[in-house]
Each structure stands twice: as C-alpha cells, then as structure tokens.
C-alpha positions in Angstrom: 1.3 -79.6 31.3 -2.1 -78.6 32.8 -0.7 -75.0 33.3 0.4 -74.8 29.7 -2.9 -76.0 28.4 -4.8 -73.5 30.7 -2.6 -70.7 29.5 -3.2 -71.6 25.8 -7.0 -71.7 26.4 -6.8 -68.3 28.1 -4.8 -66.8 25.3 -7.2 -68.2 22.7 -10.3 -66.8 24.4 -11.5 -63.3 23.4 -10.2 -60.6 25.8 -13.7 -59.1 26.3 -16.5 -61.1 24.6 -19.0 -58.2 24.7 -16.7 -55.7 23.1 -16.1 -53.5 21.2 -19.7 -52.5 21.3 -20.3 -48.8 21.3 -23.6 -46.9 22.0 -24.4 -43.3 21.5 -24.8 -41.7 24.9 -28.0 -39.8 25.8 -25.6 -37.0 27.1 -23.6 -36.9 23.8 -20.5 -38.8 22.9 -20.3 -42.6 23.1 -20.4 -45.4 25.6 -18.0 -48.3 24.9 -18.7 -51.5 26.8 -15.0 -52.5 26.6 -14.2 -49.4 28.7 -15.8 -51.4 31.6 -13.5 -54.5 31.2 -13.1 -56.1 34.6 -16.5 -54.9 35.8 -19.9 -56.6 35.6 -22.4 -54.7 33.6 -26.2 -55.0 33.8 -27.9 -53.7 30.6 -31.6 -53.0 30.6 -33.7 -52.0 27.6 -36.0 -49.3 28.9 -39.0 -47.2 27.9 -40.5 -44.1 29.6 -44.2 -44.9 28.9 -44.2 -48.5 29.9 -46.0 -50.1 32.9 -42.6 -51.3 34.1 -41.0 -47.8 34.0 -41.1 -47.8 37.8 -38.2 -50.2 37.5 -35.9 -47.2 36.9 -36.0 -46.8 40.7 -34.7 -50.4 41.1 -32.0 -49.9 38.4 -30.8 -46.8 40.2 -31.0 -48.5 43.6 -28.9 -51.4 42.2 -26.4 -49.0 40.8 -26.2 -47.1 44.1 -25.8 -50.3 46.1 -23.0 -51.9 44.0 -21.3 -49.1 42.0 -18.4 -48.7 44.4 -17.8 -52.4 44.2 -17.6 -52.2 40.4 -21.0 -52.7 39.0 -22.2 -50.7 36.0 -25.9 -50.4 35.2 -26.6 -49.3 31.6 -30.1 -48.1 30.6 -30.9 -48.5 26.9 -34.0 -46.6 26.0 -35.8 -48.1 23.1 -39.0 -47.4 21.1 -39.2 -51.0 19.7 -42.4 -51.6 21.7 -43.7 -48.1 20.9 -43.5 -46.9 24.5 -40.7 -44.4 24.4 -40.8 -40.6 24.2 -39.9 -39.1 20.9 -36.5 -37.7 21.6 -33.4 -38.3 23.7 -33.8 -34.9 25.3 -37.4 -35.8 26.5 -36.1 -39.2 27.8 -33.2 -37.5 29.7 -35.5 -34.9 31.2 -38.2 -37.5 32.1 -35.7 -39.7 33.9 -34.0 -36.8 35.7 -37.3 -35.3 37.0 -39.1 -38.6 37.8 -36.3 -40.9 38.9 -33.2 -38.7 39.6 -31.1 -41.2 37.5 -27.3 -40.8 37.3 -26.5 -44.2 35.8 -25.2 -44.3 32.3 -27.9 -44.2 29.6 -27.7 -44.5 25.8 -29.6 -42.6 23.2 -32.8 -44.2 22.0 -31.7 -47.5 20.5 -33.1 -50.4 18.5 -33.0 -53.7 20.4 -34.9 -56.1 18.1 -35.1 -57.0 14.5 -32.8 -56.3 11.6 -32.0 -52.8 12.7 -31.1 -53.8 16.3 -27.9 -52.4 17.8 -24.9 -54.8 17.3 -24.9 -55.6 21.0 -28.5 -56.9 20.8 -27.7 -58.7 17.6 -24.8 -60.4 19.4 -27.2 -61.4 22.2 -29.6 -62.8 19.7 -27.1 -64.6 17.5 -24.7 -65.9 20.1 -27.0 -66.4 23.1 -30.5 -66.7 21.7 -31.7 -63.7 23.8 -34.0 -61.2 22.2 -35.9 -58.7 24.5 -39.5 -59.7 24.8 -40.6 -56.4 26.1 -39.2 -53.3 27.9 -37.1 -53.7 31.0 -35.3 -57.0 30.1 -32.1 -57.2 31.9 -28.8 -58.8 30.7 -25.8 -59.3 32.9 -22.4 -59.2 31.3 -19.5 -60.6 33.3 -16.2 -58.7 34.0 -14.7 -60.7 31.1 -17.4 -59.5 28.7 -19.2 -62.8 28.6 -23.0 -63.2 28.7 -23.9 -64.4 32.3 -27.7 -64.3 32.5 -30.9 -62.5 31.3 -34.2 -61.8 33.0 -37.5 -60.6 31.7 -39.4 -57.5 32.7 -41.2 -59.3 35.5 -37.9 -59.7 37.5 -37.3 -56.6 39.6 -33.7 -55.2 39.3 -33.1 -55.6 43.0 -34.5 -59.2 43.1 -32.4 -61.8 44.8 -32.1 -63.6 41.4 -30.2 -60.6 40.0 -28.3 -59.5 43.1 -27.0 -63.0 43.9 -25.4 -63.2 40.4 -24.0 -59.7 40.7 -22.5 -60.4 44.2 -20.9 -63.6 42.9 -19.3 -61.7 40.0 -18.1 -59.0 42.4 -16.6 -61.6 44.7 -14.5 -63.2 42.0 
C-alpha cells in the first residue's frame, strides 16, 4: 500500500518544477531550463559594473569544478540595479576578456518587478525570493525544485553553496 501511495504522489508531482522556462541566450537562440532535467542548476543574476562582479571568477570556478558531475551554472545579466552594460554584445565581450567565461549566459534580463522574467516571477510568487541586488544565487535541484538561495555576500565557491551542490550531485 505504501508503494502505491508513493507512486501516486510521484505521478501527481510536476515532472520539472522550474520548467518550461526559456531565456534568450547571449550567444543567440534560447536556453531552456528543462533541457537540464536531472542536473542541478545554479542561477545567478549578474551585472558587469557591480562591486560583486569579481564573483564571475567564482561562478566559473564552480562550473569548472562540478560540470563533469552534472552541475550547470547559468549567469543572468540584468540591469535592474543599473549596473549592467548597454548591450548583450558588450556584456559578452566584457566577460570573455575579463573572466574567460564559458558557462551558459542569458541575454540582459529583468529579474525584479512586473516585467521580471517568468523564472524570477516564479521564484517570487512560489518561493518568496526576489533578488535584493546583483549576484544573488538560486539553486534548482535536478527535479526542477527550488533548493536554496543566497545573497550577493555569499561567494559562489563558499561551503554553504558547495555543500548543497555536492549533496544534490550525490543523490
């Protein structure tokens, strides 16, 4: 009986809670979160002219460390705090020259307010999370569920973040 109940609960749950969110890619085309089903995804809203911009190094280091195990790190440039360059091309060049990034990156995207991207509206409405500044990090589990969020003061490679990622990768 317990197995039947567990199966019914599993079937009633959404297949990927954070899908089917799509972002415009900074390289053209689209990025679909549900393409990463089964993998943890760390999403960070970023800005090129912010005091926390050095965290791009940490985001890339995190991606380099765990990508072969399945982690995806997604950078979401945003000008909501008026600290982003004026075009996606400028952001892409800035990140390539200064940080040698090869992690996935969206086009410049709204993360707060009525015009926020649907992913960020989902975070606000379902999980009460709204970015307070640039370089907030949100961890989405392999099943697409919200796992945790951290503010800009938490470094991407901090133990608080890596412990959660390692636990998800071990499941």
